[in-house]
C-alpha positions as CSV (number, residue, x, y, z in Angstrom):
1,M,-34.6,52.2,208.4
2,K,-37.6,54.2,209.5
3,L,-39.5,56.6,207.1
4,V,-42.7,58.7,207.0
5,L,-44.9,57.8,203.8
6,G,-47.4,60.4,202.8
7,I,-50.5,59.9,200.6
8,L,-51.7,62.7,199.0
9,A,-54.1,63.5,196.7
10,H,-57.1,65.9,195.2
11,V,-60.6,64.8,196.9
12,D,-62.4,61.5,195.2
13,A,-59.3,60.4,193.7
14,G,-59.6,57.4,195.9
15,K,-56.4,58.3,198.1
16,T,-57.7,56.4,201.7
17,T,-59.0,53.2,199.8
18,F,-55.3,53.3,198.2
19,S,-53.7,53.8,202.0
20,E,-56.0,50.7,203.0
21,Q,-55.0,48.3,200.3
22,L,-50.8,49.3,201.5
23,L,-51.9,48.7,205.0
24,Y,-53.6,45.3,204.2
25,H,-51.1,44.5,201.7
26,T,-48.1,45.1,204.4
27,R,-50.6,43.1,206.9
28,A,-50.9,46.3,209.2
29,I,-54.3,45.1,209.0
30,R,-56.3,42.0,208.5
31,K,-59.7,43.7,206.9
32,L,-59.7,46.1,204.0
33,G,-62.4,48.9,205.3
34,R,-64.1,51.4,202.7
35,V,-65.0,55.3,202.8
36,D,-68.6,54.1,201.2
37,H,-68.9,51.5,204.2
38,Q,-67.9,54.0,206.9
39,D,-64.9,51.4,208.2
40,A,-61.8,52.9,206.5
41,F,-58.9,52.6,209.0
42,M,-57.2,55.8,208.4
43,D,-60.7,57.3,208.6
44,H,-61.5,56.7,212.0
45,H,-63.2,59.9,213.3
46,P,-66.6,60.1,213.0
47,I,-67.0,63.2,211.3
48,E,-64.8,61.6,208.6
49,R,-66.8,58.4,208.0
50,E,-69.7,60.5,207.8
51,R,-68.9,62.8,205.2
52,G,-66.9,60.4,203.5
53,I,-63.7,62.2,203.2
54,T,-60.2,62.9,204.8
55,I,-60.3,66.1,207.4
56,F,-57.0,64.8,209.7
57,S,-53.7,63.9,208.7
58,D,-53.5,60.4,210.8
59,Q,-51.0,57.8,210.7
60,A,-50.7,53.9,210.6
61,V,-47.4,52.0,211.0
62,F,-46.5,49.1,208.9
63,E,-43.2,47.0,207.9
64,V,-42.1,46.6,204.1
65,G,-39.0,44.8,203.1
66,G,-37.3,44.5,206.8
67,D,-38.1,48.8,207.3
68,T,-41.0,50.7,209.4
69,C,-43.0,52.9,207.6
70,Y,-45.3,55.7,208.9
71,L,-48.2,56.0,206.6
72,V,-49.5,59.8,206.8
73,D,-53.2,60.0,205.2
74,T,-53.7,63.5,204.2
75,P,-56.4,65.6,203.3
76,G,-57.3,65.7,199.6
77,H,-60.1,68.7,200.4
78,V,-58.4,72.1,199.5
79,D,-59.8,73.5,202.6
80,F,-57.8,71.3,204.6
81,S,-54.6,72.3,203.2
82,S,-52.8,73.5,205.8
83,E,-53.1,70.2,207.2
84,T,-51.9,68.9,204.7
85,E,-48.7,70.9,204.6
86,R,-47.7,70.3,208.1
87,A,-47.8,67.0,207.2
88,I,-45.6,67.0,204.2
89,Q,-42.8,68.7,206.5
90,V,-41.9,65.3,208.2
91,M,-42.3,63.3,205.1
92,D,-39.6,61.2,203.6
93,V,-41.5,60.1,200.5
94,A,-44.6,61.0,199.2
95,V,-47.2,59.6,196.8
96,I,-49.5,61.0,194.5
97,V,-52.5,59.3,193.5
98,V,-54.1,60.6,190.6
99,S,-57.6,59.9,189.3
100,G,-57.2,58.1,185.5
101,V,-60.8,59.8,185.0
102,E,-60.5,63.2,186.1
103,G,-56.4,63.4,185.8
104,V,-54.5,66.4,187.1
105,Q,-56.5,68.7,188.7
106,S,-56.2,71.9,190.5
107,H,-55.4,70.7,193.9
108,T,-53.2,68.1,192.6
109,E,-50.8,70.9,191.1
110,T,-51.2,72.4,194.1
111,L,-49.7,69.5,196.3
112,W,-47.2,68.9,193.6
113,K,-45.3,72.6,193.8
114,L,-45.7,71.7,198.1
115,L,-43.9,68.7,197.9
116,R,-41.3,70.5,195.3
117,R,-40.9,73.3,198.0
118,Y,-40.0,70.7,200.5
119,E,-38.0,68.2,198.1
120,V,-39.9,65.2,199.1
121,P,-39.2,62.2,196.4
122,T,-42.5,61.7,195.0
123,L,-44.2,58.8,193.7
124,I,-47.2,58.8,191.2
125,F,-49.8,55.9,191.4
126,I,-52.9,56.4,188.6
127,N,-55.9,55.1,190.1
128,K,-59.1,53.9,188.8
129,T,-58.5,52.5,185.6
130,D,-60.6,49.9,185.8
131,R,-63.4,53.0,185.4
132,E,-64.9,53.9,181.8
133,G,-63.4,57.2,180.4
134,A,-59.9,56.1,182.2
135,D,-56.9,57.6,179.8
136,I,-53.8,56.5,181.2
137,P,-51.7,58.2,178.4
138,G,-53.9,61.1,178.6
139,V,-52.9,61.2,182.4
140,I,-48.9,60.7,181.5
141,K,-49.4,63.6,179.2
142,E,-50.7,65.7,182.2
143,L,-48.4,65.0,184.6
144,K,-45.5,65.8,182.1
145,T,-47.2,69.0,181.5
146,K,-48.5,70.2,184.6
147,C,-46.1,68.7,186.6
148,S,-42.6,67.5,185.7
149,L,-41.0,66.1,182.1
150,D,-39.1,63.6,184.7
151,C,-42.5,62.1,185.3
152,L,-41.7,58.2,183.9
153,M,-44.2,55.3,183.4
154,F,-42.8,52.2,185.2
155,T,-45.9,50.0,185.5
156,G,-45.2,47.6,182.4
157,H,-41.6,48.7,182.3
158,Y,-40.2,48.3,185.6
159,E,-40.3,44.5,187.4
160,E,-38.4,43.0,190.3
161,G,-35.6,45.2,189.5
162,L,-35.3,44.8,185.8
163,M,-36.4,48.0,183.7
164,D,-37.3,47.7,179.6
165,T,-35.9,49.1,177.0
166,T,-38.1,52.4,177.4
167,L,-37.6,52.9,180.6
168,A,-33.7,52.1,180.7
169,E,-33.1,55.0,177.9
170,A,-35.8,57.6,179.7
171,V,-33.8,57.1,182.9
172,A,-30.8,57.7,181.0
173,E,-31.7,60.6,179.4
174,R,-31.7,62.1,182.4
175,N,-28.3,61.0,183.6
176,E,-25.6,62.1,182.2
177,A,-22.9,59.4,183.5
178,L,-25.3,56.7,182.8
179,L,-25.9,57.5,179.6
180,E,-22.5,57.1,178.9
181,A,-22.3,54.2,180.8
182,Y,-25.4,52.9,178.0
183,L,-23.8,54.4,174.8
184,D,-20.6,52.3,176.0
185,E,-21.8,48.9,177.5
186,G,-25.8,49.0,177.1
187,Y,-28.1,48.4,180.2
188,K,-27.0,47.1,183.3
189,P,-29.3,46.1,185.6
190,E,-27.4,46.9,189.1
191,T,-25.8,49.9,187.8
192,W,-29.5,51.4,186.7
193,Q,-30.7,50.6,189.8
194,S,-28.3,52.0,191.8
195,A,-28.3,55.2,189.9
196,L,-32.4,55.4,190.2
197,G,-32.5,55.1,194.0
198,Q,-30.1,58.4,194.1
199,M,-32.0,60.2,191.2
200,F,-35.6,59.4,193.3
201,K,-34.1,60.6,196.6
202,K,-33.0,63.5,194.6
203,A,-36.3,64.1,193.4
204,E,-34.6,63.9,189.8
205,V,-37.1,61.3,188.7
206,F,-40.9,60.4,189.3
207,P,-41.7,56.8,189.0
208,V,-45.7,56.6,187.9
209,F,-47.7,53.5,188.5
210,A,-51.3,52.6,187.7
211,G,-54.0,50.3,188.8
212,S,-57.1,50.1,190.7
213,A,-57.3,50.8,194.4
214,L,-61.0,49.4,195.2
215,N,-60.3,46.4,192.4
216,D,-56.7,45.8,193.9
217,T,-54.9,46.0,190.6
218,G,-51.5,47.4,190.6
219,I,-51.2,47.6,194.3
220,D,-48.8,44.7,194.7
221,A,-46.3,45.9,192.2
222,F,-46.4,49.3,193.3
223,I,-45.0,47.8,196.7
224,K,-42.5,45.5,195.6
225,A,-41.1,48.5,192.9
226,M,-41.3,51.2,196.2
227,T,-39.5,48.9,198.7
228,M,-36.7,48.5,196.0
229,L,-36.6,52.8,195.3
230,L,-36.4,53.6,199.1
231,H,-33.2,54.8,199.9
232,D,-31.1,54.4,203.3
233,K,-31.1,57.4,205.4
234,E,-28.6,58.0,207.8
235,S,-29.7,57.3,211.5
236,P,-27.7,59.5,213.9
237,E,-28.9,58.2,216.9
238,E,-26.0,59.2,219.1
239,E,-26.1,63.1,218.1
240,P,-28.1,65.3,220.6
241,F,-31.9,64.9,220.4
242,S,-33.9,66.8,217.5
243,G,-37.1,67.0,216.3
244,H,-39.8,68.6,214.6
245,V,-43.8,68.9,215.8
246,Y,-45.8,68.7,213.2
247,K,-49.3,68.3,214.8
248,I,-50.5,69.5,218.0
249,R,-53.9,67.1,219.1
250,H,-56.0,67.0,222.6
251,D,-57.0,63.3,223.5
252,S,-60.3,62.1,224.9
253,A,-59.1,62.8,228.4
254,G,-57.6,66.5,227.2
255,S,-54.3,65.9,227.3
256,R,-52.4,67.7,225.1
257,L,-50.3,65.8,222.6
258,S,-47.4,67.0,220.6
259,F,-46.5,65.0,217.5
260,V,-43.4,64.8,216.6
261,K,-41.1,63.3,214.0
262,V,-37.4,62.7,215.4
263,T,-34.6,63.7,213.2
264,A,-31.7,62.8,215.3
265,G,-30.6,61.3,218.5
266,K,-33.2,59.5,220.8
267,L,-36.2,61.1,222.9
268,K,-36.7,59.4,226.2
269,V,-39.5,59.5,228.8
270,K,-38.9,62.0,231.7
271,D,-36.2,63.3,229.1
272,E,-36.3,67.7,229.5
273,V,-36.4,68.8,226.0
274,V,-35.8,72.6,224.9
275,T,-38.7,73.4,222.6
276,G,-38.0,77.3,223.0
277,M,-36.4,80.2,224.0
278,D,-38.4,82.8,226.7
279,S,-38.9,86.6,226.7
280,E,-35.5,86.5,228.3
281,G,-33.5,85.0,225.5
282,R,-33.8,81.6,228.1
283,P,-34.2,78.0,226.8
284,I,-37.9,76.9,227.6
285,R,-37.2,73.0,229.1
286,Q,-40.7,70.6,229.3
287,K,-41.0,67.2,230.3
288,V,-41.8,64.1,228.4
289,N,-44.4,62.2,230.5
290,E,-45.2,59.8,228.0
291,I,-44.2,59.0,224.2
292,R,-47.0,56.9,222.1
293,I,-46.8,55.4,219.0
294,Y,-50.4,56.1,216.7
295,S,-51.9,53.7,214.4
296,G,-55.4,54.5,213.1
297,G,-57.0,55.6,216.5
298,R,-54.9,53.4,218.8
299,Y,-51.5,54.0,220.4
300,T,-48.7,52.2,222.3
301,T,-46.6,53.6,224.5
302,V,-42.5,53.2,224.2
303,P,-40.2,54.1,226.3
304,E,-38.1,55.9,223.5
305,A,-38.0,57.2,220.0
306,V,-35.5,57.1,217.8
307,P,-34.5,58.7,214.1
308,G,-37.6,58.9,211.8
309,D,-40.3,57.6,214.3
310,L,-43.5,59.6,214.5
311,C,-44.8,59.9,218.0
312,A,-47.2,61.6,220.2
313,V,-45.6,63.6,223.3
314,T,-47.5,64.4,226.6
315,G,-46.1,66.8,228.6
316,M,-45.1,69.5,226.3
317,E,-47.5,72.5,226.4
318,A,-45.6,75.3,224.5
319,T,-45.0,73.7,221.5
320,R,-46.6,74.7,218.2
321,P,-47.0,73.1,214.6
322,G,-44.0,73.8,212.9
323,D,-41.7,74.1,216.0
324,G,-37.9,72.3,215.6
325,I,-37.3,70.9,219.1
326,G,-34.0,69.5,221.2
327,E,-30.8,70.5,219.5
328,N,-32.5,72.4,216.4
329,L,-34.5,74.9,217.4
330,Y,-36.8,76.6,214.8
331,H,-40.4,77.8,213.2
332,A,-41.4,76.3,210.0
333,G,-43.3,79.1,207.9
334,Y,-45.8,77.6,205.4
335,A,-46.9,78.3,201.7
336,T,-50.4,77.5,202.5
337,V,-52.4,80.7,204.0
338,P,-56.2,81.4,204.2
339,L,-58.0,84.2,202.5
340,L,-61.1,84.2,203.9
341,T,-62.3,85.3,207.6
342,A,-65.6,84.9,209.8
343,S,-67.2,85.8,212.7
344,V,-68.2,83.2,215.1
345,I,-72.4,83.4,216.1
346,Y,-73.3,82.0,219.2
347,D,-76.3,81.9,221.6
348,K,-76.0,85.0,223.9
349,G,-76.7,83.1,227.0
350,L,-73.2,81.5,226.4
351,N,-70.8,82.8,228.5
352,V,-68.3,84.5,225.8
353,R,-65.2,83.0,227.5
354,T,-66.2,79.2,227.4
355,V,-66.5,79.9,223.4
356,L,-63.3,81.7,223.3
357,E,-61.7,79.0,225.4
358,A,-63.1,76.2,223.0
359,F,-61.7,78.0,219.9
360,K,-58.3,78.3,221.8
361,E,-57.8,75.3,222.1
362,L,-58.4,74.7,217.9
363,E,-56.3,77.4,217.5
364,D,-53.5,75.7,219.0
365,E,-54.3,72.5,217.1
366,D,-54.5,75.0,213.7
367,P,-52.4,78.2,214.4
368,M,-54.1,79.1,210.8
369,L,-57.3,79.9,212.8
370,E,-56.0,82.9,214.2
371,I,-58.9,83.4,216.7
372,V,-59.2,87.3,217.4
373,W,-62.2,89.1,219.8
374,N,-62.8,92.3,217.9
375,E,-63.6,94.3,220.6
376,S,-65.1,97.3,218.5
377,L,-67.2,94.9,216.7
378,Q,-67.7,92.7,220.2
379,E,-67.4,89.5,218.0
380,M,-64.8,86.4,217.6
381,Q,-63.4,86.0,214.0
382,L,-61.1,83.3,212.7
383,H,-59.6,82.8,209.4
384,I,-60.3,79.9,207.2
385,M,-59.7,78.4,204.1
386,G,-63.5,77.7,202.6
387,A,-67.1,77.3,203.5
388,I,-66.5,73.1,204.1
389,Q,-63.8,73.6,206.8
390,L,-66.7,76.3,208.6
391,E,-68.9,72.9,208.5
392,V,-66.8,70.6,209.7
393,L,-65.6,73.4,212.7
394,E,-69.3,73.5,213.6
395,E,-69.4,69.6,213.9
396,I,-66.3,69.7,215.8
397,V,-67.2,72.5,218.4
398,R,-70.4,70.6,218.8
399,E,-68.8,67.0,219.4
400,R,-65.7,68.2,221.2
401,F,-66.9,70.9,223.6
402,G,-71.2,70.7,223.2
403,L,-71.2,74.2,222.4
404,E,-74.0,75.0,219.1
405,V,-72.0,77.8,217.0
406,R,-72.6,79.1,213.5
407,F,-70.6,81.4,211.6
408,G,-71.1,84.7,209.6
409,D,-70.9,84.8,206.0
410,C,-66.9,84.0,204.8
411,E,-65.2,87.5,204.0
412,I,-62.1,88.1,202.0
413,L,-58.8,88.3,204.2
414,Y,-57.1,91.4,203.3
415,K,-53.4,92.4,203.9
416,E,-51.5,95.8,204.3
417,T,-48.0,96.7,203.1
418,I,-46.5,100.1,202.7
419,A,-45.3,102.5,199.5
420,S,-42.1,103.3,200.5
421,P,-39.8,103.1,203.4
422,V,-40.4,105.3,206.8
423,T,-39.2,105.2,210.5
424,G,-41.4,104.0,213.5
425,Y,-40.5,104.9,217.2
426,G,-41.9,103.0,220.1
427,H,-40.7,104.2,223.8
428,F,-42.5,102.6,227.1
429,E,-41.8,103.9,230.2
430,P,-44.1,103.8,233.0
431,L,-42.3,104.2,236.2
432,R,-39.9,101.3,237.0
433,H,-40.2,100.6,233.2
434,Y,-38.2,101.5,230.3
435,A,-37.2,100.3,226.4
436,E,-37.2,102.4,223.5
437,V,-36.9,100.7,219.8
438,H,-36.4,102.9,216.4
439,L,-37.6,100.4,213.5
440,R,-37.1,101.2,209.5
441,L,-40.3,99.6,207.6
442,E,-39.5,98.8,203.9
443,P,-41.4,97.6,201.6
444,A,-40.7,94.0,200.2
445,A,-40.9,91.6,197.2
446,P,-44.6,90.2,197.1
447,G,-44.8,87.0,198.9
448,T,-41.7,87.6,201.0
449,G,-43.9,88.3,204.0
450,I,-42.2,90.2,207.1
451,T,-38.4,90.0,207.5
452,F,-36.0,91.6,210.5
453,D,-32.6,92.6,210.0
454,S,-30.5,94.9,212.5
455,A,-28.7,97.7,211.6
456,C,-28.0,98.4,215.2
457,S,-23.9,97.9,216.8
458,V,-24.0,95.6,219.7
459,D,-22.5,98.5,221.4
460,I,-25.7,100.5,221.4
461,L,-27.8,98.0,222.2
462,D,-26.8,94.5,223.6
463,T,-27.1,91.0,221.8
464,N,-29.9,89.7,223.9
465,Y,-31.9,92.4,223.8
466,Q,-31.6,92.9,219.9
467,N,-33.0,88.8,219.8
468,L,-35.7,90.0,222.2
469,I,-36.6,92.4,219.5
470,K,-36.5,90.3,216.6
471,T,-38.9,87.6,218.7
472,H,-41.2,90.2,219.4
473,V,-41.4,91.2,215.8
474,F,-42.8,87.7,215.0
475,E,-44.5,87.0,218.0
476,R,-47.8,87.9,216.5
477,E,-49.4,89.6,213.2
478,H,-49.2,93.2,213.4
479,R,-52.0,94.7,212.3
480,G,-52.4,97.8,209.4
481,V,-54.0,101.4,210.0
482,L,-56.0,101.0,206.5
483,T,-58.4,98.0,208.0
484,G,-56.6,96.7,211.0
485,S,-55.9,93.9,208.5
486,P,-52.4,92.0,208.9
487,I,-49.3,93.6,207.3
488,T,-47.2,92.1,205.3
489,D,-44.4,92.3,202.6
490,M,-42.5,94.5,204.8
491,R,-38.8,94.6,205.8
492,I,-38.2,95.6,209.4
493,V,-34.6,97.0,210.5
494,L,-33.5,97.6,214.1
495,V,-31.9,101.2,213.5
496,N,-31.5,102.2,217.3
497,G,-32.6,101.2,220.7
498,R,-32.1,101.7,224.5
499,A,-32.5,99.5,227.5
500,H,-31.9,100.8,231.1
501,L,-29.7,98.6,233.5
502,K,-32.3,98.7,236.5
503,H,-35.1,99.6,235.1
504,T,-36.2,97.3,232.0
505,E,-38.4,94.4,232.8
506,G,-39.0,91.8,230.3
507,G,-42.3,92.8,228.6
508,D,-41.0,96.4,228.0
509,F,-39.4,95.5,224.6
510,R,-42.2,94.3,223.7
511,Q,-44.1,97.0,224.0
512,A,-42.1,99.4,222.8
513,V,-42.0,97.1,219.4
514,Y,-45.4,96.9,218.9
515,R,-46.2,100.7,219.1
516,A,-43.0,101.4,217.1
517,I,-44.1,98.9,214.1
518,R,-47.6,101.1,214.7
519,Q,-46.0,104.6,214.7
520,G,-44.3,103.8,211.7
521,L,-47.4,102.8,209.7
522,E,-49.3,105.8,210.8
523,Q,-46.5,107.9,209.0
524,A,-46.3,105.6,206.2
525,E,-48.4,105.2,202.7
526,S,-50.5,102.4,203.5
527,V,-51.1,99.9,200.5
528,L,-54.3,97.5,200.6
529,L,-53.7,94.1,199.5
530,E,-56.1,91.5,197.7
531,P,-55.8,87.6,197.2
532,V,-55.6,86.7,193.8
533,Y,-56.4,83.5,191.9
534,R,-54.2,81.9,188.8
535,F,-56.9,80.4,186.9
536,E,-57.5,78.5,183.7
537,I,-60.9,77.9,182.5
538,E,-61.7,75.6,179.5
539,V,-65.2,76.3,178.0
540,P,-66.8,75.4,174.8
541,S,-65.3,77.8,171.9
542,E,-68.9,79.4,171.8
543,A,-68.4,80.5,175.3
544,M,-65.2,82.1,175.0
545,G,-66.5,85.7,174.5
546,R,-68.4,85.5,177.6
547,V,-66.3,84.3,179.9
548,M,-63.2,87.2,178.8
549,S,-66.2,89.6,179.2
550,D,-66.7,88.3,182.8
551,I,-63.3,88.3,183.4
552,Q,-62.6,91.8,182.6
553,K,-65.8,93.0,184.8
554,M,-64.4,91.1,187.6
555,A,-61.5,93.3,187.5
556,G,-59.2,89.9,186.1
557,R,-56.8,89.6,183.3
558,F,-55.9,87.1,181.1
559,E,-53.5,85.8,178.4
560,A,-54.4,85.0,174.8
561,P,-57.0,81.9,174.7
562,E,-55.5,78.6,173.4
563,L,-57.9,76.9,170.8
564,S,-58.1,73.2,170.1
565,E,-60.9,72.0,168.2
566,D,-64.3,73.1,170.0
567,Q,-62.4,74.0,172.9
568,A,-61.2,77.2,174.7
569,V,-58.5,77.6,177.8
570,I,-58.3,80.9,179.0
571,S,-55.4,81.3,181.4
572,G,-54.9,84.3,183.8
573,F,-55.1,86.0,187.4
574,C,-58.4,87.7,189.3
575,P,-59.5,88.6,192.4
576,V,-60.4,86.0,194.7
577,A,-63.2,88.5,195.7
578,T,-64.8,88.8,192.6
579,M,-63.9,84.9,191.0
580,M,-64.9,82.7,194.2
581,N,-68.3,82.0,193.2
582,Y,-67.4,81.8,189.2
583,S,-67.5,78.0,189.1
584,Q,-71.3,77.4,189.8
585,E,-71.7,80.3,186.9
586,I,-69.6,78.4,184.2
587,L,-71.5,75.1,185.2
588,S,-74.5,76.8,184.3
589,F,-73.9,78.5,181.2
590,T,-72.1,75.7,179.7
591,K,-74.8,73.1,180.6
592,G,-71.7,71.4,182.5
593,R,-69.4,71.2,179.7
594,G,-67.0,74.0,181.3
595,M,-64.4,74.0,184.0
596,L,-62.8,76.1,186.1
597,R,-58.8,75.2,188.1
598,A,-58.0,78.3,190.2
599,T,-55.2,77.7,192.4
600,F,-54.0,80.9,195.0
601,S,-51.0,83.1,193.5
602,G,-50.3,85.4,196.2
603,Y,-51.5,89.3,197.2
604,E,-52.1,92.2,195.0
605,P,-53.0,95.6,195.5
606,C,-57.0,95.7,195.9
607,H,-58.6,96.5,193.0
608,N,-61.3,98.6,194.9
609,A,-59.5,99.5,198.2
610,E,-61.0,102.7,198.7
611,A,-64.7,101.1,198.5
612,V,-62.8,97.8,200.6
613,T,-61.6,100.4,203.4
614,L,-64.8,102.4,203.5
615,R,-67.3,99.4,204.2
616,I,-65.1,97.8,206.6
617,G,-64.6,101.0,208.6
618,Y,-62.0,100.3,210.9
619,D,-61.5,103.1,213.5
620,K,-57.4,102.8,214.2
621,K,-57.9,105.6,217.4
622,H,-60.1,102.7,219.4
623,D,-57.8,99.9,218.8
624,V,-56.5,100.0,222.1
625,E,-54.7,96.4,221.3
626,N,-52.8,98.1,218.8
627,T,-52.1,101.6,219.7
628,S,-49.7,104.0,217.9
629,D,-49.0,106.3,220.9
630,S,-45.7,106.1,223.4
631,V,-45.6,106.2,227.3
632,F,-43.0,108.6,228.6
633,C,-41.9,109.0,232.1
634,S,-41.8,112.6,233.6
635,H,-41.4,113.2,237.4
636,G,-42.2,109.7,238.6
637,A,-45.0,108.7,236.6
638,G,-46.3,108.0,232.9
639,F,-47.5,109.7,230.4
640,N,-49.4,109.1,227.3
641,V,-47.5,110.5,224.3
642,P,-49.9,110.6,220.6
643,W,-48.3,109.1,218.4
644,D,-47.5,112.4,215.8
645,Q,-45.8,114.0,219.0
646,V,-43.4,110.9,219.5
647,A,-40.5,112.1,217.6
648,E,-40.2,114.7,219.4
649,Y,-39.8,112.9,223.0
650,I,-37.6,110.0,221.7
651,H,-34.1,109.6,223.8
652,C,-32.0,108.2,220.9
653,K,-30.8,110.5,218.5
């Protein structure tokens, strides 16, 4: 059996040290590395070693119980959450490392939600139990209240497949058939172990272990228990090849690497693999030149990869993270979204094309960066998660491309939606080109993003053209008309369209779709959206009034405070724009006794939309990349029709 084991944690919980111990105990490495000694096997990139944090989701290979495991060590800092989520999509089993001192932290909860979203069976390791202030019972209580009541302590209760009475009863309480068996005939190890494996696989129980990775306590017991819990997976090698691309990298020689988890069939060198569809709806086939298996910074080449393998493939130039390739084509979405934007500052003596090409290569690896050239401001902009990510990007650009860049101040990444349905028209008809599209734009529930449906008969517009229109709806971020921000939470419905048997070319429907969306937005009542935090603030009781007053000033809202002894916990929602720097303020006025936990909740109508719109000063008329106008043809020549007159010219009535 081959499977992918992911290691996740809030920053500084000891995740990389834990990974080193797993590799050492399974004899994948001969010498233990340490983060503080800058020689950890998994953190082999110079920037990671210098900073002492994991930035890239790298892998290692080890053998345990006759099975091959691919260990994926993920970043623990919230600024690199998108890298972590991409890795989660290929995990068969996950281990969350929690500090026995700090307990369940804000990012721990975020990671937990992501693992539940992707239904990944999860183990928990409470680390740093040797440290002063470690509180195992307290952490267990937090796990049950903030993660799941099904988090069960295994350390001290489970050994060599045998459970004590406390654990056996706790497991039975979560399985009706097991509970009946327990009442009838008592505890039987074989029955419980079999049931436990299935419950773990279905994420119905989450085993918790405790120890110290630094001092090598609890690791051996964890590995033995993990080996017994790992479930057999089907390995459909005889099926056609399918795989999931979870990351893109470029090696030191400039070769583009697509990291793929094989989910079915076999992938062989020289195979031609379907990686997507072109604008005409035809399969895109790419040849596999080389297959590499990485472990740390080194790799070996292999002739083929089978189900469960994590491999790096050269030769595929059109893949993206999240792509399903082979027999099962799809593109996976992500829950993690950047909340900030920043401009790139560079010496004007540098060629802008050189700088743009460097950042486009980074965007190829992390599509969340969304590199754009703002023509009106004559500047390059990108989407980011936070300030630490910008610091790392500066170092990466310097190291990889030899370019010195800086970044402007982080600004909020706003989005736009509409208040009521509207129909947009797009027509593209320069000489010897033709496409017309009618799209109904409807407001959708918060957090749903962009969805597409067709209400157009195939008798009116052929299926291939309808599929092409859908592709163009999703192939890029469409910009709103208030601030030029990306649109979201919108259902786009194809209601009519027309092609020309002779003149319709490949890119014609792309132009018609873009113009139809934009023309609809021009007619609609647009709503500016801003990102919002779900927060929890813990402060001494005497500071409660100050905090509640601050939240109101920040345009936030809160629930009734929870009081316990001399502490107060205040929970609620607040705009990211007003709360993003509040944690430092809390530390200051509570003299280090206060704490803010904040996680992204979603987008809501902006609390100061008019002021933001005025400050951004977006000029929609001069945004030639996102025009609302259409092009019609008369007497052998194309002519431009302004958006507010397009309805008078359209061909489909």
